[in-house]
C-alpha positions in Angstrom: 74.6 93.0 118.9 77.3 95.5 120.0 79.1 94.3 123.1 77.9 90.7 122.7 81.4 89.3 123.1 83.4 90.3 126.1 86.6 92.2 125.4 89.6 89.9 125.2 92.2 92.7 124.9 92.2 96.5 124.9 91.5 98.1 121.6 94.5 99.4 119.8 94.6 102.1 117.2 94.1 100.9 113.7 97.1 101.1 111.4 97.8 104.8 110.7 99.6 104.0 107.4 97.8 105.7 104.5 96.5 103.2 102.0 96.9 103.9 98.3 93.5 103.9 96.5 94.6 100.7 94.6 95.9 98.8 97.6 93.8 96.2 99.5 94.0 96.1 103.3 95.9 93.1 104.6 93.4 90.4 105.7 95.6 89.3 108.5 95.9 92.9 109.8 92.1 93.3 109.6 91.5 90.0 111.4 94.0 91.1 114.2 92.2 94.5 114.5 88.8 92.7 114.7 89.9 90.2 117.4 91.5 92.9 119.5 88.7 95.5 119.2 86.6 96.5 122.2 83.5 95.5 120.3 82.5 94.5 116.8 80.8 97.9 116.4 84.0 99.7 117.2 85.9 97.6 114.6 83.3 98.3 112.0 83.5 102.1 112.7 87.2 102.0 111.9 87.0 99.7 108.9 88.1 101.4 105.7 85.7 101.3 102.8 86.6 98.6 100.3 85.1 98.3 96.8 85.0 94.6 96.3 83.5 94.5 92.9 85.0 92.5 90.1 84.8 95.3 87.6 86.6 97.8 89.8 89.4 95.3 90.5 89.8 94.6 86.8 89.9 98.3 85.9 92.4 99.0 88.7 94.7 96.2 87.4 94.2 97.4 83.8 95.1 101.0 84.6 98.1 100.0 86.9 99.6 97.9 84.1 98.8 100.3 81.3 97.0 97.5 79.3 94.2 97.8 76.8 91.1 95.7 77.3 91.3 94.4 73.7 94.8 93.1 74.2 93.7 91.4 77.5 90.8 89.7 75.7 93.1 88.6 72.9 95.7 87.1 75.3 92.9 85.5 77.4 91.0 84.1 74.5 87.8 85.8 75.5 85.4 87.4 73.0 85.5 91.2 73.2 81.7 91.7 73.6 81.6 89.3 76.6 84.8 90.8 78.0 83.5 94.3 77.9 80.4 93.2 79.7 82.5 91.7 82.5 84.7 94.9 82.7 81.6 97.1 82.9 80.1 94.9 85.7 77.1 94.0 83.6 78.0 90.3 83.5 79.8 87.9 85.9 82.2 85.3 84.8 82.8 81.6 85.5 86.0 80.3 87.2 87.8 79.4 84.0 87.0 82.7 82.4 88.4 84.5 85.5 91.5 82.4 85.2 91.8 83.3 81.5 91.5 87.0 82.4 94.3 86.5 84.9 96.6 85.0 82.2 95.5 87.8 79.8 96.5 90.5 82.3 99.7 88.7 83.4 98.6 88.4 87.0 100.6 86.6 89.7 99.0 84.0 91.9 97.9 86.3 94.7 96.3 88.7 92.2 94.6 85.7 90.5 93.3 84.5 93.9 91.8 88.0 94.5 90.3 88.0 91.1 88.6 84.6 91.6 87.3 85.8 95.0 85.9 89.0 93.4 84.3 86.9 90.7 82.6 84.8 93.3 84.5 81.7 92.3 86.6 79.3 94.3 90.3 80.1 94.7 92.9 77.9 93.2 93.7 74.9 95.4 97.0 73.1 95.3 95.4 69.8 96.3 93.4 69.8 93.1 95.6 68.3 90.3 94.2 70.6 87.6 94.5 73.7 89.9 98.1 72.6 90.7 99.0 72.8 87.0 97.4 76.3 86.7 99.1 77.5 89.9 102.5 76.4 88.5 101.8 78.0 85.2 101.0 81.3 86.9 104.0 81.0 89.1 106.3 80.4 86.1 104.8 83.3 84.2 103.4 81.1 81.4 100.8 82.3 78.9 97.3 81.0 78.8 98.2 78.9 75.7 101.2 77.4 77.5 99.0 76.5 80.5 96.4 74.9 78.2 99.1 72.8 76.5 100.3 71.6 79.9 96.7 70.9 81.0 96.0 68.9 77.8 99.3 67.0 78.0 98.5 65.9 81.6 95.0 64.8 80.7 93.0 67.8 82.2 90.5 70.0 80.4 92.2 73.1 79.1 90.9 76.6 79.9 90.0 77.1 76.2 87.8 74.1 75.8 86.3 74.8 72.4 
């Protein structure tokens, strides 16, 4: 498949800036590199390795923030056994569970969107009224409990739907 598309522009050198082990490459930069590469094969040869697993992302966030899993589970309202399985990569999680983990870890909106992507779930969408409430709660730095209260008051199912 190499060389299938004609070159639209000369290949430029990929970013020479060193990437920290916890940083993710910027998607816009990667897209630009891909579209300006001589060939797809040349782009793939220069692509830095990325560990896109949910468990590695969760552990990176946990370590960067100096949090303990038990406190994350408590804040998120997730049982510790199930939580440990998610962190070890032995179980996946649903969308609401991923959002609860985001609140438990104090993530911002961008980090939450990445977490949802890594969990194989759809990202928060501001056109969805329920998602809009969650987005606003994340933006305002609310707790999971505060978000649930707002969801309930506005007639939406809370994240902790017991």
